[in-house]
N, C-alpha and C positions, 0 to 999 in steps of 0.2 A: 315450662314453658311456650312451646309444644301447643299442648291441648289451648291455655289460656289463651293464647294469639288464634286459635280456629276456633276458639270458643266469641270468643271479642268480635270480630265477621260474620258471624253465622249468627249475633245478635241483634250487629247493629242490617245488616240486612233484610232478616225479619221485621225492622221497624222504617225502615228505609223502603226495600221494594212497597207492602203495600200503599205508603202514603204514593210513590209515581204512580200505582195501578189507579186507581180511587184518582188523584188528583185530572188528570188523565181524564175519567168519565164528566169530572166536575165542568165540561166545558159550558164559554156561553150561550147562548142562543134566544135570536133574533124573536121579539113577536112584532105585529104590529103594535100596540099597541107604547111597546118600548125602543122602538124603532124613529132611534131623533133623525131628521133630513140635516145631510151631508150642508155644511156653509162652501158656498159659490163664491171666493171675490175675484177681485179680479188686480190680479197683481201690475199689472204697469200693458200698454201698445207699444209695439216694438215697428220702425219699419225696413223691411226682411229684403224687398228686393225693388230698387225703385228705375223708373222710366221716367224721368222726367217731361213734361207738359209740352212742351217743344219741338216733339219728336213725332208728337202724333200729325200725319200724314206730314207731314213737311216743316214748314213756318207759322207757327198757334193765325197770326192777322190774314194766310190765306184758309182757312179750314173754319174757321168758326161758324160756325151753323152747318154743316159741311160732314159726311161720311168719311170717314176719311182711312185708308188699311192697316194704318199703326194706332193696333187701343192704348201705348203707353203704360203699361200693365200697372199698378201698385197693387203689391204683396203684402201685406200688414203684417202681423201676428201678436196673438191675442192671449197672453200668461197670466192664468187664472189657480188663483191655492184652492186646492183641495182639503177641507178642513173634517176630517172625520172623528165626530166626541163620539161612539159610542165604543160602547168595551171589547169592542167583536170589529176582523175585520170586514167593510163591507166594498162590489162594485159599481164604481159609473158606466153607466151599459153607455151612455147615450144626451150628447151636453148640445144645446142649442142657440143663437139668438142670432140678435137682431141687431150689426151694424147702421146707425145715423151720423153723416157727419153732419153738423151743426142738428136745425133738427127737421134732416130732411131724410127721410129709410131708405139708402138705396144698397142692400146684401142680406142678404139671411143667412147665415152657419147652421151643418149640422155637424161635427162631430159624434165617428161611432163605435172611434176607440174604446177595449174596454181595460178599463188603468181596477186595479184594488188598493185601497187605503188600506193600512193595516191599523189595527182599534187606536183609538186618540192621539192621530196622527192627522200628517199634511203635508199635501205631493203638492205637483205643479202637472197644468199642462196646461202645454204650446201647440192652438189652435191660429191653422193657416186662410186665414181670408181674401183674397184676390179679386183686385176690381179692374175692370177699363174702364175708359172716356166713352166711347159706344156703348159700351153696357151701360155704365149709369148716367150716359145721357135719357137712354131709353129710359130709366128706372127714374131719373129721375122728374122727367119732360111726367110719369104716371104719373107719382106719391107724390109735387111737388111745381106743381108748374101755374097751378091758379098759384098757389102763394108768394113765387118767385115774380108772378108778371105782377101782381097786386102791388109786387114791392118794386115792379124796371127788374127788374134783374134778368140776362140771357140765361140761357139754360147752363152754355158754352163759356159766362163769364163769372159765373159759379162756378164751371169743373174747373176752371180755369185758378181760381183763388185757393182754389181745398188736391190740385195740382203744386201750387209747388208754393203750398202756405205748410204739406203737409210735413217734408222732412225735422221741424220748429213744435211741428202740436200744435200750430197758426190759431187753432179754430178747435173744436169740442169737437172727440168722438163719441157715441154715447154707445152702449152696452144696453139693449130692452127687448125687455118679453126674454128674457133668459127662463131655460129648465135647464137639468137636469135627470136622471133616472139611476136611480141607487135599488140594488136588490140587496141581502144575505138571507140563507138559510130562507129559499122562494119569499123573500117575502119584498115586496119594493115599493116607495118610497119615491118625493118627485122635489127636487128646492126649486123655487124658485130668482132670479137673481137679477143687477138690475146697477150700474157704474156707468161712467166719465170719467175718461181719459184727457191731459191731466185732467189732477184734482182739485 
């Protein structure tokens, strides 16, 4: 009985071990041709921290058109889904995008947090973007000043509309010119993306 049991165990080992050894050698490798770019999708935008526009230098009425000591910070979180369509894990090494409120570019955001996405899976990444009144005033004046002037809208009036409306997302927030850099087995691929929230 013991001999039969030993013989049976020996036969099982002869069948299983080579399969494990040779199966491990059949790891899927990436090539430039096979490497499909992962898909980056904006899941949502969240207001992470919010100081109301009325904190800007005290009262809004007294500070329109003036630089104040308080920047009325606005901290937004952009949550992205990163889907890996490849049969091997890939690393996201960089993610960059521009944020626009309505039709006006306000900030460019960069995340260099390395993230591995397993084969055929979807990960999420949260990227924070900080805005304040003075920085937004300068950015808006440069990129959209003429457009606002044509519409007869003062820069501070536009900023007040955004700062008071952002808790309810009463205007569209755009993610523009987005790109993410991915690597697998020393092969690099870039995914582009854009989105609007709320959809």
